[in-house]
N, C-alpha and C positions, 0 to 999 in steps of 0.2 A: 658536385650535386649543388643545387643551389640549397642555401639557407633557408628556414621556414622562416616567414616575414610575418610578426605579429599582428597578431588580430587586433581591430579597429573597429570601432562603434562610432560612427555618426563624424566618419575621419580623426577620432580622438582615441589614442591610443588606451588601450585597456589597460596598460599598467600608470597610467598619466591619472585617468577616471579610479579605479581603485585607489590613486593614491590620495586621491582629493577627498573619496567617500571615508576614507580609514581614518583622515585625520579629523573631518565634523563629524563622525562617529565617538573618536577620542575625547572630539570636546565636549560632545554633547554628553557622554558617560560620568566625564569628570563633573562637568556641572551638575546632571541630575544626581552625583551619589552627593553635593556638598548641600545640607539641608538647609544653611543657614541662606543661602542663595534661593535655592527654591523657597524660600519661608518670603524674602524680600521679593522674590517676581510675584508671587500668589498678592503681596499686598499691593505691589504695580497696576497688575493688573485691575483689579479689584474697584481702587479708586480710579483708575481712566474709564471702566465701566461704569463707572458709576456718574461719571462725568458728562459720560456719552448719551446714556438714557437720562439724563437728571431729568428731561421733561415729563418722562413717563413716570417717573421715582418720585417727584419732586410731589409732596401733600397741599402746599400751597404755592401763593408766586411769592417770589424769594423778592420780590421788593414791594409788596403791597404792607402799609399801614394797618395797624390797629389799637390805638391808645390806651383801649380798654385794658384789652389784653397784653400791656406789658411786663414785661419780668415776672411771667409766669414759667413754672420748672415743668422739668417733663412732665407729659401728660399722655393722654390716647389721641387728642387734639391733636398736640403740636407735641411730636414725638422726645424733642429734647429741648423743647422750652422756646419761650419768644424772648426776644432782646428788650432793647432799653426804648424801642418805637413800637413796639408788638410784633415787629418780622416773624416767621416762624426761621430757627436756626438750622432745624433738619434742611431744609430746601434751599437753606442758603449756605451749606457746605456742600450739596449734589453741586447748586451751581460756581458756587467757590474753586473746584474743583477746577473748571474748565478755564479759571483765568490764572490759579496759580501755577496749571501742571503746562499750560498754554505758552504761562511765560517762563516759567522753566525748558522746556524742550524748545522753543521757539532763539532763547538766548543762548541757549547753548549751543545749537545750531550755526548761529550765525557767530558767535565766536569762534565754532570748530573751523567753520569754511575760510575766514579770514586768518586763524593761527596757525593752520596747516600751511598753508596758502605761504606764508612769512616764514614758517620754521624748515618749508622744505626749500625753499627758496637759498636761505642764508647757510642750512646744510650742504645743498648742494654745489652751488655757487665759493661760499668762502669768504677768504679774504675783505673786503672794506663793506661789502655789503653785509655780510656775515656780523662783523662789529658793529655797524651801521644800529641793527635788528635787532642782536641780544642787549648795546648800554638801552635804547627805547623802552625795551623790555623788562630790564632790569632797574628800570626807573617809574615804571609803574608799576610793577612786584613788591617797590618799597612801599608802596601807601598800601594799606588794609582796606579789603574789599568794599565792606560797606561806607567809607569816608568815602572810598574815589567813585563807588556808585552816588553818595549824597552828593558829592561835587556835581557831578554832571549832571543829576537831573534837577540840580537845584539850579544852574543855567539853562536847562531845555523848558525845563516847566513839570509840573506833577500830574503825570499822565500813563497810563498802560503801555501806549508806547515806547515814550520814553525811558521807561523802568526795561524795560526791553532791552532800548542800547545800550543804557549804561551799564547794565548784568554781561552784559555780551560784551561792550568794551573792554570790561577786568576779566575775560574769559581769553583775550588774545592772547596775552603773554604766556599763559600758561601753557596755552597749544602747545604755542611755536616755540617754547624749550623743549618741550618733550618729541614734538615730531625734531626737530634741529638734533638732539642725538640722538635718535633713531637713524634718521635720515646719512648722519656722516659714519654710521656701521656700516648699511647696506651700500654706501657709495662706493666703500674700498671692496667690495666683494670683487672677484673674479670677473663672473659672467656679464656686471656691469662695465669693464673694460671694456669686454668682447663685444660687445653691444656698441660701444663706440667708437672701436674700431671699424666695425663694417657700418659704420657711418650712420648714426640712428640719430636723431634729434633729439635735441636737451627736453623736449616738450614731449616726446616719446619715450624716453628714458622716465623722467621724473613720476610721466602717472601710468604709466604700464607697466613699469617694473620697480622703483620705489614705491610707491605710496601704498599696492596690495598688498607690500611684504611690512608694511609698519603700521598697518591698519589696526593690530589688536592693543599697544596704547595708546591707543586714538578712542578705542571704543571702550574700552574702561575711563581712561581720563572722561571722555562726556560722558558714561553714566554715571560716576561722581561728582563731576561739576554741574547738574541735575540739582540735585540737592543741594549744592550750597548756594543755586540760582536761586530756589523757592524759600530757601532762610532770607538771602539778601531781597526778595520781592517782598519779602512779607515784612519783614525789618523796613524796607522802607516806608511800606502803608501805616506799618505801624507808628510810623514819625508821620503821617499826613505827610508823606511827600510822592505817595506811590499811584495805586489806582482810586480815583475820586468816585463820592456816595452818589449813586445809592448802589453802585456796582457792589455782585460780591465778591469776598476776596479776604481769604483766609486770617491774612495780615491786618487788612482794616477788620473784621470784625473782633480781633484782637482789640486792638486799638479805641472798637466804640465800646467794649466790655468794660475796659480797666478802671472806670468809676463806680462800678457796680457788682466790684469782685468780693465785698462784704454783705450786699444785700443779694445776689443773681449770682453767685460764684459759675454757673452752669453755660453762662454767656463767654468766658472765656476758657472756659475748660474742654469742651470741645470741640473749639478750632485749634487748640494749647494740640490736646492729642491727634489729632488730622494731621497736624503739619510732625508732630512728632516722628506717626509711624508711617510716612511718606518718603522722609528723610533716614530713617531706619530702613526702610525696604532699596530705597538706591544705594546706603552704602553697602548693605547686605548681598544685592547685586553686581554691583561694582567687584568688591572682592571676591566674590564668585567667580565673574569674570576674569580676572587676573588670575588666579589662581588657572582656572581651565585652558588658558591661552596662552603661560607661560610654558614654554616647553622644557625648561627647568625643572619642572615641580614634579611632583613622586605620580607616576599612574597611581 
């Protein structure tokens, strides 16, 4: 008697579809149970929406000055007060979210692309390629992130684009080392040897079989690094080596208000609080993703 064939949906075995569905449901349940991660996600989504809808929510033009109203405290006209040249702080914070978050996301993406590529190549091929890439990464990691970024911006010049390049450059070795370690673990699995025996090309093995299996640490590292990227970019702007005036950027707003801390503390208070909340949000979300994606974590 013929054995019954497994039912399929769109050519995919039901068992495989069910396995993927169960994994996603398990991941979502773990993440949803983590109240800290949910709080972090809420903060991130809230700030992103504030930046997206800044033109609708802003009460003033972020770059319009009014020296007659400078250093004013929070009021019905200016919700968070005005800065040293009379610009509305609330509106500048909204538009600053676009710049600061943009730097964080773009620099992390660029650093991840280069770092993941180097890490996979290093872990998959090994030998002298591995030694060369890892020694370069060791040299870069020997420098504090802010100092390395400051040196790069000093050479390239102060601008938003150069800040992104500098922050992305320091992200490369961190991603490369994490991906290399994960690649070494996956490369030794038996099914990789079987795929090689079937004549699969290295490119196909790397990007179809290895990369999908090491996405968890990459996602976690990217989420956590965005927070570091925002801090580094804000620090560069605070030192006058980042985004140029009059562009609204949180670190630049801190720098502009430091001379008026005693007279008008709200100028530095609100940008500082926003940076603090966003960094906490990304860290909480990153920790939650790490716990949810960890197969060894308790259910």
